[in-house]
N, C-alpha and C positions, 0 to 999 in steps of 0.2 A: 875100407870098411864096406861090408855088404849091407845094402839098404834093407831094413826090416820091412815086414809086411803086417799091417793091421787087418784082421779079419772082422767084417761086419756081417752078422747073421742077417739074411735078407730073403725076401720073396720077389721073384721077377714077374712083372706083369706088363703086357702091352696095352696102352690106352690111346685110342685114336691115332694109331700108327707110331706112337712113341714108346720106347721101352723105359720103364721106371722101376724103382726098387723101394721096398718098404721093409724096415727091420729095426734092429737095436744096435747102438754104438756105445762104447765106453765114453761116458760124458766127460771124464777128466782129460780125455785125449783129443776131443774134437778140435780144440784150438791148435793142435799139432798137425792136423791134416787139412784144415780148412781156414782160409783167411777171411777177413772182413773187408769188403771193398767199399771204402768211404768215397763220397763225392769229392772229386778233385778237378782242377782245371790246369791244363798246360797250354798257354796261349789261348787260341780260339776253341780248343778241344775240351769237352767235358767228359769225364769218365766216372764210373761208379754210380752208386745208388743209395748206399746206407748212410743214415744220419750218424752223428757221433754217439758213442755209448753213454748211457745214463748211469753214473755210479750209484745213485740212490736206488734205482730200479734193480740193478745187479745185486746190491746189498740186500734188498728185500727178498730176492730169489734165494740168495745164500741162506738167509735166516729161515726161509721156508723149508728148503731141502735138508737143513740140519735139525728140523723138528721131527717129532715122532711120526712114523708111518707116512712121511711126505713123499709123494710120487708125482712126477711130471709126465702127463700123458699126451700133451700136445707135441706133434712131431716137429723136429727140426727139419728144415728143407735145405739140402746141400747139393750143389752141382759139382761134379768132378770132371777133370779132363780125361783123356783117353788112356792115361797110364793106369787107370783103375779098371779092373776087369771083373767079370762075374764067373765064379766057379760053382757049378751045380753039385749037389751032394752025389747024385748019380746022373749019368748021361740023359739029357732030355728033361730033367726035373726042373721045376720052377723054384725049388727050394735050394739054398746054397749060401755062399759067402761072397761078398764084395772084397776083393783083394786090393788094399790101398797101400801105396808106398808110404813108409813111416820112418821119420827121422826127427826126433824132438829138437834137434839143433838146426833144422833147416830154416832159412829165412822165410818170412811170411810170403814174399812175392814168388817164392818157388814152391809153395805148397800145392798139392794137386787139386784141392777143393776150395770152394768159396761158400760161405754161409749166406743163403738167400733170406732165410727167416729163422730167427732164434739166437741172435748174437747176445741178447741179454741173458737168456736161459743158459747158454753154454758158458758164459762168463760167471754166472752165479754158481753153477755146479763146479766149475774149475776152482773157484775160491773156497769151496766148502771143505770141511774136515774129512769128508768121506774118502776112503782109499779107492772105492769103486762105486760108480753111480750110473747105471745104464740109462740112456735116453732113447726114446723112439725117434726114428729118422726116416725121411722120404728123400730119395736120391734120383737125380737124372744125370746123364753123362753127355756133356757137350763142351765144345771149345769155342762156341759162338756167343759172344757177350750179350747179344740180343735175347737169347734164351734166358739168361739170368735176369735181365731187366724185365722181361715179360712176366716171369714167375714172381718176381718181387712186386710188380705192379698189381697183378691179380690178387696176390695174398694180402695186399694192403689197401684194397679198394674201400673197405669200410673203416679204415683207421685214419687218424688225423696226421697226415704227413706234413712235414714242414714246407713252407713256400719254396725253400731252396731245393728240396727233393722234387716237389711237384714241377717246378720250372725246368729242372734238369731232365726229368723223365719225359716231359712234354716234347722235348727236342729230339728224342730218338725216333727215327723213321722205322717203318716196317714192323711195328709192334701194335697190338690192339690197344686202343686207348678208350676208356669210357667217355661218353659225350662231354662231360664237364672238363675233362683234361684235354680232349681233342680241341675244344673251343679255345683253349689257352695256347695251343701249339703255334698257330700262325703269328699272332702278335709277338710271342717269345722268339720265334725264329727270326722275325724282322729285327728284334732287339739285338740278337746275335750278329746279324748282318751289319747293323748300324754301329754297334758298339765294339765289334771285334774284327770282322772280316773286311769291311769296306774302309780302307785307309783314307779315302776322300771324304768320309762323313765327318761333319763337325762334332758328332757325338762319339767318335772313335775314342775308346779308352775312358769315357766319362760315365758310362752306365754302370751303376753298382749292382753286381749280380754274382752268380756262382763263380767263385774264384777271383773276383775283382773287388776286393774290399776297399780299394782306394778310389773307386768310382764316386763321382759327386752327385749324379742324378739317380733317383730311385728308379729301379727297373719297372716298378708298378706304374709310375707316371708315364713312361714311354710306351708300355703295353696299352695303357688307356688311350694315349695319343693315337696309336696305330688303330685301335678298335674304333675310335671316333671318326677317323678319316678313311677307313677301309672302303666303305661303300662308294664314296665319291671318287677315290682313286681308281678303283676297279672299273667304275663307269667310264672314266676318261680314257682308260686304256682298252676298253671294249671287252672286259672280262666279267662274267656274271657273278661268280663266287670264287673265293681264293683257291678252292680245290682245283679250279680249272687253269690256274696259272702255269705257264710253261717257264722254262729257264729265261726265255727272252722277256716275257711279260712281267715276270717276277723282278727282273732287273729294272724294268721301267717303273714298277711300283716303288722300288727302293730309290730310284733316281729322283722321283717326285718328292719323296720325303727329304732326301738329302738337299734338293734344291730349296725347299722351304727353310730348312735349318741354316743353309748357307746365307739365305736372305736375312734370317734373324740375326746371325752373327755379324753381318755387315751393317744392317740398319741400326741395331742396338749394340754396336761394337764396344762402346764405353761400358755398358752394363755387363756384357759378356766377358770382358777382360777382368772384371772384378769378382767373377764367380769363385766360390770356395765351398768347402763342405759345410761349414756352419752358417753360410749365407748371411754373414754379418754385414757385408758390403753391398749385396744385391740380391733380389729375389728372382732374377732372370731364369734360374733353373729350379725354382720352388714348384712344388706340385700344383699349386693353384695357377701359376703362370703357364705351366706346360699344358694344362687342360684348356686354359683360355686360348693358347696358341693353336691347339688342335681344332677348336671350333672356328677360329679364324681361317685356318688352312682349309677346312671343309668349305666354308663360304667362298673363299677365294677361288677354289677349284670350280665351284658353280659359276662364278663370274667369268672365269676363263672359258668355260664351255659355251657361253653365250656368244663369244666373239672370235674364238680362236680354234685351231685344230692342233693335233699333236699333243705334247705334254707341256704343262707350265714350267717355264725355266726359272732359274734363280732370279733373273732380271725381272720377270713378271712379278714374282712374289715381293721383291724389293720395292717395286713401284706401289704395290698394294699396301705394304707395311708402312711406307713413308707417310701415307696420308693420316696415320694415327700416331706416328712417332712422338710428336710434341705433346700428346695427351696421355702418354704412358709414363708411369712413375715406378720403375723397378728398383731404383737405387736411392731415390731421395724424393722429397715432396709428399703430396697428398693426393689420393684418388678421390675425385669429387663424384661420388656414386649416385647422387640424386638428393631427394628431400624425404624427410620422414614426417609423419603427422604428429603434431603437438597437441595432445589431448588436454593440456592445461589452459588452452585458450579457446574461446568460442569460434565457431565456424566462420563468422564474419570478420574475425580479427586478422590483421596483416601478419601476425606472428603465429598463425595456425600451422605453418610448416617450418621445419628446421632443416638446415643442410645436413646431409648424411655423408660424412667423409671418413676415409681410412688412411692412416699413414702407410707409406710404401711397404713397411715390414710388419704390418699388423694382421696379415691374413694367416689363418690356420689351414693345415692340410686336411680339411674335412670336405665331405660332399657338398654341404650347404655353402661353405666358403668358396669352393671351386665354382659352384654355380653363380654365386654373387659376382665374382670377378669376371668370369666368362661372359655372363649376360651383359655386363657393363661394357666390356671391350667390344663385343659384337654390336651393341647399340651405337658405340662411337663409330665403328666402321660403317654401319648402315647410314648413319647421319652424314658422315663425310662423303659417302658415295651418292648421297641425295635420295636414298631409297625411301626414307621416312622423315617426317617433320621432326625437328629437334624438340624433345621434351624431357622433363625430369621424371625419374621414377618416384612413385609414392610408396613408401614402406609403412605398412600399418602395424 
């Protein structure tokens, strides 16, 4: 069977050194020439950029295009591979047709195009009762996936992308990222290193992220951990900002984090062995605990720098964690957080203060709760190190 050709009326234009096309395409046939590339993961590798389709949104578009005088004027954005060519009406003309290989039976992964923007619109039109419904289209031709990612990101800067999409897009190198996304890139890349690429990491396979629904630890908790310890680790390895990391110093950064978590799994081995998704047996991987650990790690690195050179080993971190081990309650018992003011008694009364305690599993994964536990754990560490006189917190 000879492959058919779908002709798309188009105008050719060069923009900033890139040839692009604008025109009209038969909307009912878009899904037969262009696939939708959803976010997927194969092992450590993330691919794609599109979120799942939204049936309610598609249904709303179908209702609209089936109404009287309904026209969609917002361009679809589609990238094609190099099997698609431009045929000018006359030699040298910028007006002509894009010639697209067309086979309605072709599997999705073999289609020549990918929809970068407009999957809901194309779905809505395809499901409508119209026999023909032209849609405006903007086209670029490339076989480099980064071009597709870049266009998707730029088109969606002002739209509420899901955390899954944002996190996946932040990991792509060599594309322009707005500042807010660029700031996420380094902690997320370290998550990838600790959770997928580094098989010596105690966190390997445990971080719940793109394509790893079986993970036990929230990705956001680990990225917050990395952000909290970033400055101190960079300082100890002699790097000013993460953008200056080389492959060697990046490896040292990762090694320090791994050493800390190796120490955690050793010192708190009983708690670590009880970890589960619902955290019914231990809070050792709860968000509040991980943030408390991040501030401990940061302070321990400061301690290391006052007396040692090189990088802190797992043995160093073990020694530091051991001094607070007996005061931690990740799986049983009660955290004695301090005392709270009792307004029911006069200032002179012996009962003017009450103990302020929390059961081991009573913390919520909120900013205030994280701060409460982290502050307490840090105070325990400082007291055990003899930095400050032991005293109780007063909660007003």
